[in-house]
C-alpha positions as CSV (number, residue, x, y, z in Angstrom):
1,X,-14.0,3.7,40.0
2,X,-11.1,3.0,42.3
3,X,-11.0,1.1,45.5
4,X,-8.3,1.1,48.2
5,X,-9.3,-2.4,49.2
6,X,-10.7,-4.7,46.5
7,X,-12.2,-6.9,49.2
8,X,-14.5,-4.1,50.4
9,X,-17.4,-3.9,48.0
10,X,-20.5,-2.1,49.4
11,X,-21.3,-1.2,45.8
12,X,-21.5,-4.9,45.0
13,X,-24.2,-5.4,47.6
14,X,-26.3,-2.7,46.1
15,X,-26.4,-4.6,42.9
16,X,-28.4,-7.4,44.4
17,X,-32.0,-7.4,43.0
18,X,-34.1,-5.1,45.0
19,X,-36.5,-7.8,46.0
20,X,-33.7,-9.7,47.7
21,X,-31.6,-6.8,49.0
22,X,-34.0,-5.8,51.9
23,X,-34.7,-9.3,53.1
24,X,-31.1,-10.4,52.9
25,X,-29.9,-7.4,54.9
26,X,-32.7,-7.9,57.4
27,X,-31.7,-11.5,58.1
28,X,-28.0,-10.6,58.2
29,X,-28.8,-7.8,60.6
30,X,-30.8,-10.0,63.0
31,X,-28.1,-12.7,62.9
32,X,-25.4,-10.0,63.5
33,X,-27.2,-8.5,66.5
34,X,-27.2,-12.0,68.0
35,X,-23.4,-12.3,67.5
36,X,-23.4,-14.3,64.2
37,X,-21.9,-12.4,61.3
38,X,-23.7,-13.6,58.1
39,X,-22.3,-13.8,54.6
40,X,-23.9,-14.1,51.1
41,X,-22.0,-17.1,49.6
42,X,-21.6,-19.0,46.4
43,X,-23.4,-18.3,43.1
44,X,-24.8,-14.9,44.0
45,X,-21.4,-13.4,44.8
46,X,-19.8,-15.1,41.7
47,X,-22.6,-13.8,39.4
48,X,-22.4,-10.2,40.8
49,X,-18.7,-10.1,40.1
50,X,-19.0,-11.6,36.6
51,X,-21.9,-9.3,35.7
52,X,-19.7,-6.2,36.3
53,X,-17.2,-7.7,33.8
54,X,-19.8,-7.9,31.1
55,X,-20.9,-11.5,31.6
56,X,-24.7,-11.7,31.8
57,X,-25.3,-13.4,35.1
58,X,-28.6,-12.4,36.7
59,X,-28.8,-13.2,40.5
60,X,-31.9,-15.2,41.3
61,X,-31.3,-15.9,44.9
62,X,-28.9,-15.1,47.7
63,X,-28.0,-17.8,50.3
64,X,-26.6,-16.8,53.6
65,X,-24.2,-18.7,55.8
66,X,-23.0,-18.0,59.4
67,X,-21.9,-19.8,62.6
68,X,-25.5,-19.7,64.0
69,X,-26.8,-23.2,64.6
70,X,-30.2,-24.2,63.1
71,X,-32.0,-24.0,66.4
72,X,-30.6,-20.6,67.0
73,X,-31.7,-19.4,63.5
74,X,-35.2,-20.7,64.2
75,X,-35.3,-19.0,67.5
76,X,-34.4,-15.6,66.0
77,X,-37.1,-15.4,63.3
78,X,-40.9,-15.8,63.4
79,X,-41.2,-17.6,60.1
80,X,-38.8,-20.4,59.2
81,X,-38.9,-23.7,57.3
82,X,-36.5,-26.5,58.2
83,X,-35.8,-27.7,54.7
84,X,-32.5,-29.4,55.5
85,X,-31.9,-28.9,59.2
86,X,-29.7,-32.0,59.6
87,X,-27.4,-30.3,57.1
88,X,-27.6,-27.0,58.9
89,X,-30.1,-25.4,56.4
90,X,-33.1,-23.3,57.5
91,X,-35.2,-21.1,55.2
92,X,-36.1,-17.8,56.7
93,X,-39.2,-16.1,55.2
94,X,-39.2,-12.3,55.2
95,X,-42.1,-10.4,53.5
96,X,-42.8,-13.5,51.4
97,X,-39.2,-13.8,50.3
98,X,-37.3,-17.0,51.2
99,X,-33.7,-16.7,52.3
100,X,-31.8,-19.9,52.8
101,X,-29.5,-19.7,55.9
102,X,-26.9,-22.4,56.4
103,X,-24.5,-23.1,59.2
104,X,-20.7,-23.2,58.6
105,X,-19.9,-26.9,58.3
106,X,-17.3,-29.5,57.4
107,X,-18.2,-32.6,55.5
108,X,-16.6,-36.1,55.4
109,X,-17.3,-39.1,53.2
110,X,-19.6,-39.3,50.1
111,X,-20.4,-42.9,49.8
112,X,-23.5,-42.1,47.6
113,X,-21.4,-39.6,45.6
114,X,-23.8,-36.8,46.4
115,X,-24.4,-36.3,50.1
116,X,-21.8,-36.3,52.9
117,X,-21.8,-39.2,55.2
118,X,-20.9,-37.0,58.1
119,X,-21.1,-33.3,58.8
120,X,-19.8,-31.2,61.6
121,X,-20.9,-27.7,62.4
122,X,-18.1,-25.1,62.8
123,X,-17.7,-21.5,63.5
124,X,-14.9,-21.2,60.9
125,X,-15.6,-19.6,57.5
126,X,-12.3,-21.0,56.2
127,X,-13.3,-24.6,57.0
128,X,-16.7,-24.1,55.4
129,X,-15.0,-23.0,52.2
130,X,-13.0,-26.2,52.0
131,X,-16.2,-28.2,51.2
132,X,-17.1,-26.2,48.2
133,X,-16.5,-27.2,44.6
134,X,-14.6,-24.3,42.8
135,X,-12.8,-21.3,44.2
136,X,-15.2,-18.9,42.3
137,X,-18.0,-20.4,44.3
138,X,-16.2,-20.0,47.7
139,X,-16.5,-16.2,47.9
140,X,-18.3,-14.7,50.9
141,X,-19.9,-11.2,50.9
142,X,-21.1,-9.4,54.0
143,X,-24.4,-7.8,52.9
144,X,-24.1,-5.1,55.6
145,X,-20.7,-3.6,54.9
146,X,-19.6,-5.2,51.6
147,X,-16.6,-7.0,53.0
148,X,-15.5,-10.0,50.9
149,X,-13.7,-13.0,52.4
150,X,-11.8,-15.1,49.9
151,X,-10.2,-18.0,51.7
152,X,-9.4,-20.1,48.5
153,X,-8.2,-17.5,46.1
154,X,-11.4,-17.2,44.0
155,X,-10.9,-13.5,43.3
156,X,-7.5,-14.1,41.8
157,X,-8.9,-16.9,39.6
158,X,-11.8,-14.7,38.6
159,X,-9.4,-12.0,37.5
160,X,-7.3,-14.4,35.5
161,X,-10.3,-16.2,33.9
162,X,-9.4,-19.6,35.4
163,X,-11.6,-22.3,36.8
164,X,-9.9,-24.1,39.7
165,X,-11.2,-26.6,42.2
166,X,-11.1,-26.0,45.9
167,X,-8.3,-28.3,47.1
168,X,-7.7,-31.5,45.1
169,X,-9.9,-31.6,42.0
170,X,-10.0,-35.4,42.1
171,X,-11.4,-35.3,45.6
172,X,-14.1,-32.8,44.7
173,X,-15.2,-34.8,41.7
174,X,-15.1,-38.1,43.6
175,X,-17.4,-36.6,46.3
176,X,-20.0,-35.6,43.7
177,X,-19.7,-36.5,40.1
178,X,-22.2,-33.8,39.1
179,X,-19.4,-31.3,39.7
180,X,-17.9,-32.5,36.4
181,X,-21.0,-31.2,34.7
182,X,-20.8,-28.0,36.7
183,X,-17.2,-27.6,35.6
184,X,-18.2,-27.7,32.0
185,X,-21.1,-25.3,32.6
186,X,-19.1,-22.7,34.4
187,X,-16.2,-22.9,31.8
188,X,-18.7,-22.3,29.0
189,X,-20.8,-19.7,30.7
190,X,-18.0,-17.5,31.9
191,X,-15.4,-18.3,29.2
192,X,-12.9,-19.7,31.7
193,X,-9.8,-21.7,31.1
194,X,-9.4,-24.9,33.1
195,X,-6.7,-24.8,35.7
196,X,-3.8,-27.2,35.3
197,X,-4.9,-30.8,36.0
198,X,-8.7,-30.0,36.2
199,X,-9.7,-31.8,33.1
200,X,-7.3,-34.7,33.8
201,X,-9.0,-35.1,37.2
202,X,-12.4,-35.0,35.6
203,X,-11.3,-37.7,33.1
204,X,-9.9,-39.9,35.9
205,X,-13.0,-39.5,38.1
206,X,-15.6,-39.7,35.3
207,X,-17.0,-42.9,36.8
208,X,-18.3,-40.8,39.7
209,X,-21.0,-39.8,37.3
210,X,-22.4,-43.3,37.2
211,X,-24.3,-42.7,40.5
212,X,-25.6,-39.3,39.6
213,X,-29.4,-39.3,39.1
214,X,-30.9,-38.5,35.7
215,X,-32.9,-35.6,37.1
216,X,-29.7,-33.9,38.3
217,X,-28.1,-34.4,34.9
218,X,-31.1,-32.9,33.1
219,X,-31.1,-30.0,35.4
220,X,-27.5,-29.3,34.6
221,X,-28.2,-29.5,30.9
222,X,-31.1,-27.1,31.3
223,X,-28.8,-24.7,33.1
224,X,-26.3,-25.0,30.3
225,X,-29.0,-24.1,27.8
226,X,-30.4,-21.1,29.8
227,X,-26.9,-19.8,30.8
228,X,-25.4,-19.9,27.3
229,X,-22.5,-21.9,26.0
230,X,-24.2,-25.3,25.8
231,X,-22.2,-26.3,22.7
232,X,-18.9,-25.5,24.4
233,X,-20.1,-27.3,27.6
234,X,-21.0,-30.5,25.8
235,X,-17.7,-30.5,23.9
236,X,-16.0,-30.4,27.3
237,X,-18.1,-33.3,28.6
238,X,-17.1,-35.3,25.5
239,X,-13.4,-34.4,26.0
240,X,-13.4,-35.7,29.7
241,X,-15.4,-38.8,29.0
242,X,-18.5,-37.6,30.8
243,X,-21.0,-37.5,27.9
244,X,-21.1,-41.3,27.5
245,X,-21.8,-41.7,31.2
246,X,-24.7,-39.2,31.4
247,X,-26.4,-39.2,28.0
248,X,-28.4,-42.2,27.1
249,X,-27.0,-44.4,24.3
250,X,-24.1,-42.0,23.7
251,X,-21.1,-43.7,22.1
252,X,-17.8,-42.5,20.8
253,X,-18.8,-43.5,17.3
254,X,-21.9,-41.2,17.3
255,X,-20.2,-38.3,19.2
256,X,-19.1,-36.4,16.1
257,X,-22.5,-36.5,14.4
258,X,-24.3,-35.5,17.6
259,X,-21.9,-32.6,18.2
260,X,-22.4,-31.4,14.6
261,X,-26.2,-31.5,15.1
262,X,-25.8,-29.5,18.3
263,X,-23.6,-26.9,16.5
264,X,-26.3,-26.6,13.8
265,X,-28.8,-25.1,16.3
266,X,-26.8,-21.9,16.5
267,X,-27.2,-19.4,19.4
268,X,-29.9,-19.5,21.9
269,X,-31.2,-23.1,21.4
270,X,-34.1,-24.5,23.4
271,X,-33.8,-27.5,25.7
272,X,-36.0,-29.7,23.5
273,X,-33.8,-28.7,20.5
274,X,-30.6,-29.6,22.4
275,X,-32.1,-32.9,23.5
276,X,-33.3,-33.8,20.0
277,X,-29.8,-33.0,18.7
278,X,-28.0,-35.1,21.3
279,X,-30.5,-37.9,21.6
280,X,-32.7,-38.1,18.5
281,X,-30.6,-38.7,15.4
282,X,-32.3,-42.0,14.9
283,X,-35.8,-40.8,15.1
284,X,-38.5,-39.3,17.3
285,X,-39.3,-42.5,19.2
286,X,-35.7,-42.8,20.3
287,X,-35.6,-39.1,21.2
288,X,-38.7,-39.4,23.4
289,X,-37.4,-42.6,25.0
290,X,-34.0,-41.1,25.9
291,X,-35.5,-37.8,27.1
292,X,-37.7,-40.0,29.4
293,X,-34.6,-41.8,30.6
294,X,-33.3,-38.4,31.7
295,X,-36.6,-38.0,33.6
296,X,-37.7,-35.1,31.5
297,X,-41.2,-33.7,32.2
298,X,-44.0,-34.8,30.0
299,X,-43.9,-31.5,28.1
300,X,-40.1,-31.8,27.6
301,X,-40.4,-35.3,26.3
302,X,-43.2,-34.4,24.0
303,X,-41.4,-31.3,22.6
304,X,-38.1,-33.2,22.1
305,X,-39.9,-35.9,20.1
306,X,-41.7,-33.2,18.1
307,X,-38.4,-31.5,17.1
308,X,-37.2,-34.9,15.8
309,X,-40.5,-35.5,14.0
310,X,-40.4,-32.1,12.4
311,X,-36.8,-32.5,11.3
312,X,-37.7,-35.7,9.4
313,X,-40.8,-34.1,8.0
314,X,-39.0,-31.0,6.8
315,X,-36.3,-33.1,5.1
316,X,-38.9,-35.3,3.4
317,X,-40.9,-32.3,2.1
318,X,-37.8,-30.5,0.9
319,X,-37.0,-33.4,-1.4
320,X,-40.5,-33.5,-2.9
321,X,-41.4,-31.8,-6.1
322,X,-42.3,-28.1,-5.9
323,X,-46.0,-27.5,-5.6
324,X,-45.8,-24.0,-6.9
325,X,-48.6,-21.7,-5.9
326,X,-51.2,-24.2,-4.8
327,X,-53.0,-22.6,-1.9
328,X,-53.3,-25.8,0.2
329,X,-49.6,-26.5,-0.3
330,X,-48.7,-23.0,0.8
331,X,-51.0,-23.3,3.8
332,X,-49.3,-26.5,4.8
333,X,-46.0,-24.6,4.6
334,X,-47.5,-21.9,6.9
335,X,-48.7,-24.4,9.4
336,X,-45.3,-26.1,9.4
337,X,-43.4,-22.9,9.9
338,X,-45.7,-21.8,12.8
339,X,-44.9,-24.9,14.8
340,X,-43.2,-23.9,18.1
341,X,-40.2,-26.3,17.3
342,X,-39.8,-25.4,13.6
343,X,-36.6,-23.5,13.9
344,X,-34.5,-26.1,15.7
345,X,-36.1,-28.8,13.6
346,X,-35.2,-27.0,10.3
347,X,-31.6,-26.6,11.4
348,X,-31.4,-30.2,12.4
349,X,-33.0,-31.3,9.1
350,X,-30.3,-29.4,7.2
351,X,-27.5,-30.7,9.3
352,X,-28.6,-34.3,8.8
353,X,-29.5,-34.0,5.1
354,X,-27.4,-35.0,2.2
355,X,-28.6,-31.8,0.5
356,X,-28.5,-29.2,3.3
357,X,-28.8,-26.2,0.9
358,X,-32.1,-27.5,-0.5
359,X,-33.5,-28.1,3.1
360,X,-32.4,-24.5,4.0
361,X,-34.1,-23.1,1.0
362,X,-37.3,-25.0,1.8
363,X,-37.2,-23.8,5.4
364,X,-36.7,-20.2,4.2
365,X,-39.7,-20.5,1.9
366,X,-41.8,-21.8,4.7
367,X,-40.9,-18.8,6.9
368,X,-41.7,-16.4,4.2
369,X,-45.1,-18.0,3.6
370,X,-45.8,-17.8,7.3
371,X,-44.9,-14.1,7.4
372,X,-47.2,-13.4,4.4
373,X,-50.2,-15.4,5.7
374,X,-53.0,-13.9,7.8
375,X,-52.7,-14.2,11.5
376,X,-56.4,-15.1,11.8
377,X,-57.5,-16.7,8.5
378,X,-61.1,-16.9,7.5
379,X,-62.8,-20.0,8.9
380,X,-66.0,-21.8,8.5
381,X,-67.7,-23.7,11.3
382,X,-68.5,-27.4,11.3
383,X,-72.1,-26.5,11.0
384,X,-71.4,-24.6,7.8
385,X,-69.9,-27.6,6.1
386,X,-72.6,-29.9,7.4
387,X,-75.1,-27.5,5.9
388,X,-73.3,-27.8,2.6
389,X,-73.7,-31.6,2.7
390,X,-70.6,-32.9,4.4
391,X,-71.4,-35.7,6.9
392,X,-70.1,-35.5,10.4
393,X,-67.1,-37.8,11.1
394,X,-63.6,-38.1,9.7
395,X,-64.6,-36.6,6.4
396,X,-65.7,-33.4,8.2
397,X,-62.4,-33.2,10.1
398,X,-60.4,-33.6,6.9
399,X,-62.5,-31.0,5.2
400,X,-62.0,-28.4,8.0
401,X,-58.2,-29.1,7.8
402,X,-58.2,-28.5,4.0
403,X,-60.2,-25.3,4.5
404,X,-57.7,-24.0,7.0
405,X,-54.7,-24.7,4.7
406,X,-56.5,-23.0,1.8
407,X,-57.3,-20.0,3.9
408,X,-53.7,-19.6,5.0
409,X,-52.5,-20.1,1.4
410,X,-54.7,-17.2,0.2
411,X,-57.4,-19.1,-1.6
412,X,-60.0,-16.6,-0.3
413,X,-60.2,-13.7,2.1
414,X,-63.8,-13.6,3.2
415,X,-66.7,-15.9,4.3
416,X,-68.4,-15.9,0.9
417,X,-65.1,-16.8,-0.7
418,X,-64.6,-19.6,1.7
419,X,-68.1,-21.0,0.9
420,X,-67.4,-20.8,-2.8
421,X,-64.1,-22.6,-2.3
422,X,-65.7,-25.3,-0.2
423,X,-68.4,-26.0,-2.8
424,X,-65.9,-26.2,-5.6
425,X,-63.1,-28.0,-3.9
426,X,-64.8,-30.1,-1.2
427,X,-68.0,-30.9,-3.0
428,X,-66.8,-30.9,-6.6
429,X,-68.8,-28.0,-7.9
């Protein structure tokens, strides 16, 4: 496909997800009819352009910006939500879809290193672009005719595979330290080279991260995991002195081991696996505590701790004598391999072990056992075991657990076999 003007991209607009395309065009059309040309800006435009270059970048939302003031936006649409009106942001609801509409603005002063101390609404797209972090995020796309406005040279940087700050990089990082994490994430996700001086500026302004909330740090880590390239991103954070400022108890002395743990997870790691690698080398309690310091959800904290627990358990079991074909031992292997966090835990166990080959063989054996085991093993009810003479209480729970392991390990394959096994193994005859 050839284009006379690379800044005219109606085909790009058509690549917006269908559930967004109609609402975005409707909002832009209403604003345009009122004299306010509207533009899709930021991540949506960037991701559309990278997607056509073979970089997976699904568009999840499409924010609009125009010269319309918040009161004007509210007056034009029947359903709006003033989520950040003082910052010029109003959400317009169209057919159940929320479209964020912002007013062009300038920003001054960031005493809390996150929010501007002063904003001034403007009718200038070029002035609005100056407040943005990186040039690839300062691209504006008209959803009605496909025109692209590129006031900071983002298209040129995109073509050359370069990540460059808008204006002085040190100013952008000083305004909001989280931009250093975003820098690492964008470089990794889109395989970009840092523009001259970008990493130097991040290193010089790394103290800007001290005031960034743990919730925002964890959100960026989560995006690194879901977007791909988390290993590369974390290495960049280490290089610019950011890791020690945002990851609990991180030190230069432990950096090498933690990076090796992270590398061991391979492609497509989970967030709990990444957190366990970065935060849990000294045990599950430490992993949970540090995940909590990052304000992880209860589930995230639990799963992070479980990865660390399993890693230690796998390493210990791998060093124990081989139990051969004992059904209960095989069933225990099956249960272990069917744990949701088994894969990252097994990789971490091998990375941290003095005998990684033995741990890897043990993990492979557990996976094979899980593949061979029945999905729904034969089971007896508590009442069955009570009828056999096992008293209710802890002994009954232990007996049921043994029965489950034996079933998964192939000790029997029907109810009668289970009863025979129970009489022989649980009651001694």
